[in-house]
N, C-alpha and C positions, 0 to 999 in steps of 0.2 A: 462645634469643635469637640473632638474626643480627648479624653484625659490620657496622660502618659501612663503606661503600665507600671505598677510597682514591682519590686523585686520578687514578690510572691505570686505575681500573675503567671498563669500557665502559658506556655508557648503556643498551645493550640486550644481552641474553643470547641465545645460540643454544640450540637444543634440547640439544646436548651439555653446554653450560655449565650450563644449568638442571638437567639430570639429575644432573650432578656436585654442584651445590649442594644439591639435595634428596636426594641419595643414592638416586636411583631409576633404573630402566632408561629408555632413551630412548623405548621404546614407551609407557610410562606417561605420559611428558610429552605425547606426541601425544594420548593419550586425554584428559588433563586439558584440553588446548587445544580438542579437538573438542567436549567437553561444556560449555565455557565456564566451567569451574571455576577457571581460572588466567588472569590478565591477559595478553593477547598481541596482537600486531599481525601482519598478513599483508602482506608487501611482496615484490613480484616472485616470488610463489609460495613464499616462505620464511617460516617462523615466527620472529618475534623477540619477546622478552619484556622489557618495560621494567623495568630494575633496581629503580628506586624503588618501582614498584607491586608488584613481586614481594616486596620486603622488607616492605612494608606488609601484603601478603597473608599472609606467613609470621607476622608479629607478631600479626595478628588471630587466628591459630589456635594461638598458643603455649600456651593453657591446655588444649589437647587437640583432636585432630581437625582436618580441613581445612575451611575456610569456603568454601562455594559462593557464587556471585553471588546477590544478593537475588532472591528468587522473584517472578516477575511473575504477576499474576492472570490466569486463563484467560479473557481477554476479547479479542474481535476488534473492532478499531477501524477508523476511516477512512471511506472513501467507501461509500455505499450502492450495492449492485448486487443486483438481484432474483434473479439466478441464484446468486450467492454466498450470499445469505441462504437460498435454498432448499436449496443443497447443505449448508450448515452444519446446517440443521434436519434434513434427511433422512439425513445421515450419522450422526446421534446421537453427535456428537463431544463434546457437553457443554461446548462453548465458548459463553460468553455473548457478546452483541453490543452495541456502542454505536456506531452509524454517524452521524457528524455532519460528514463532509467530509474530504477528503484531508489538508488542512493541519492540521485538528484532530487527525486520527489520527497524523500525524507528531509533533506536539507531545506527545501523550499517550504514544506509544511511547517517545519520548526521556525522558519523565518516569517510565517504568517502570510505566505504568498498564495495559498489555496485552501480549499476546504477538505480535500481528500487526496489520497495517493494510492495507486495500485502497486503492490509489492510482491516480489518472489525472491527473498534473500535467504539463502541456506546457511545454517550455522553448523559447521562441521563438528564442533565440540559436543553439542547436544543432539545433533542429528535431527533438528527441527527447523521449521520455516518461520521466518518473520518475527515471531514473538521475542526472541532474544534481542534483536536490534531495535525493536520498538520499545521494549521494556527499558533498555539502556538509555534511550534518547528522549522518552516521553513520560517517564514515571511521574505521577502526580499531576499530569496535565489533563485537560478535559477532552480526551481522545478515546476512541474505541477502535479495535481491530476486529473486523468481521470477515468471514469467508466469502469468496466470490466463486472460485472454481478450482478443481484439480485438473491440471493439463499434462499431456504427454509430450515430452520434449526429446529430441533425438537428432540424428545426423541426416540432413537433407542433401540429396545428390541425384545426379542422373542415374537411371536404372542400371546402366551397364557397369557402374562403379560398385554396385552392391555385391558383386561377386568377389571384390577385393577388400572392401571396407565393411567390417562387421562390428566395429566399436571404436572408441576413442583411441585405443592403443594402435590402430591401423592408420592414423592420420599423419605419421611422419612423412615429410616431403610433400604433402598435399597443400593446395591453396585453400585456406579456410577464411570465411568472412569474419572480419573482426567486429566486435561490438564496442561501443563507447565504455570507458572504464567506470562510468557512473551507473552502469546497468547491472542488474542481478545476474543476467546471462553471462557477462564477462567474468564475474567473480566465480560463478559456478563452473564455467568451462575451464578456468585455470585450476580449480580444485580437482576436476576430473583428469586434466593433463598430469597433474602431480601424482594422482593415484595410479595412473597408467604408466608412470615412469618416463614420461616425455617432457623434455625441456621446451619452453616456448620457442626457442630458436630452431627447433626441429620441425616446426609447423610454419608454413609460409602464409602470413596473413595478408589479406588484400584490404582495400579501402574500407573504412569504418561504415557500417550500416547502423542507423540510429533508430530503427524500428524493426519489428518482427517481419513485416511485409517486405521492407527493403532488403533484409538479409536473404530471404528466399528468392526474391526477384533477381538478386545478383547471381545466384546459382543458375536460375532459369535462363539468364542472358549470357551464360558461360563466362561470367566475370570471376568465378571461383569454383572449386571442385565441391566444396562442402560448406553448409551453414549449420550451426547448432540452433535448430529452429523448432517450430511447432508442427505437429502432424497435420492438422487441417489445411494449413497453408501449403505444405508439400503436396497434398492431394489436389488442392485447387490448381496448382501449376503443373500437375502431371509428373511430379518428381518422385524419386524413390525415398523411402524413409526407414531408418534403422532406429528403433526406440532405445533410449538410454535411461531416462528417469521420469518419474511422475512428480511434478512439482505442485506446491500449494500457492495459489495466487490469491492474495487477500487484499482488503481495502482498509486503509487507515483513514478514519473519518473524524472530523471535528464533531463532537457530540451535539453541539448546538445546531450545526448546519444539517445534521441528519434529519431533524424535524422540520426543516424549511420545506416550503411547498415544492420547489424544484427537485430537491433530493428525494422527497417522498414519491414524486412522480416516477423517478428512476427506479426506486425500490419496488413500487407497484408493478412497473413494467417487467422487472426481473422475476416477478412471481406470476406473470401472465402466461396464458397458453401460447401466445405468439412467441415469447422468448423461449419457452421450453421446446416448441416445434423447431426453432432455429438451432437449438443445442443438439437436437437429434441429427442434424446435418453436419455437425462438427466432430470429426473423428478425434478421440482422445480427450474429450471434455466431460467432466462430471460436475454438475452444479447442485448436487443434493445437499451440500453444506452452505448454500448461499444464505447469508445473513447470520450464520452461527457466530456467536461472540468468541473470539480467540483470546482476547485480552481487553481489560478495562483499565483506563488510566485512573 
């Protein structure tokens, strides 16, 4: 049983103080922090351990053994990306997928429903991608945001419409594929409509498409005039493409899960010649920043 802290006890413990409390070597404390097995915060490059959480963690394990963080299911969440989906499948990493939008993925990761989420959430105030929304929702948690790809997004349409549609400002009266409100695409498209001075009511939206592939497929089947989609999918379906923006697609990953065998298999595949050969066939994709740390929890 741990003793109750006195009024003079600090709210946070250093590595040395925690090592003394647990009667462990400092190296073991670093190992516990890296694995996510012990509650900790990273501030200005230093590890700090919230005393109350540490005492609760110790009490949880008092019947024997150390209690690890609740296990997350091996599910990849967040935004749909065709290259990401292909890499997860071909790497044979055995991660299941549930792609239903960046904001949906953030909520589900926060609830412990998966180990990672693909994100492309633009912050108009800072002019940056993903970091502000992750920082606001996951500060102090055992998560890391790493780069996956830069993608070119734009207006996908039949070739004959390209003479009349040159940008978002030309979409008034056009039938546009709608994306689910939980998607980063829906949020970004609304921001671009606002910048172009178009009200949502001036654009005719058609039935919601819940993936990048479904959005472009709707245009190819004449179910809509335009989709706000990805360049390689436009090329795949023989459709015209008007570039609008280059977006940053990143992966929010549970740090402990990153080192699991399945996730490491996925990472190794994304560094392979096979993966990079595939990228060369995908117009508008750049993966030179794959694995680059954007933010550390």
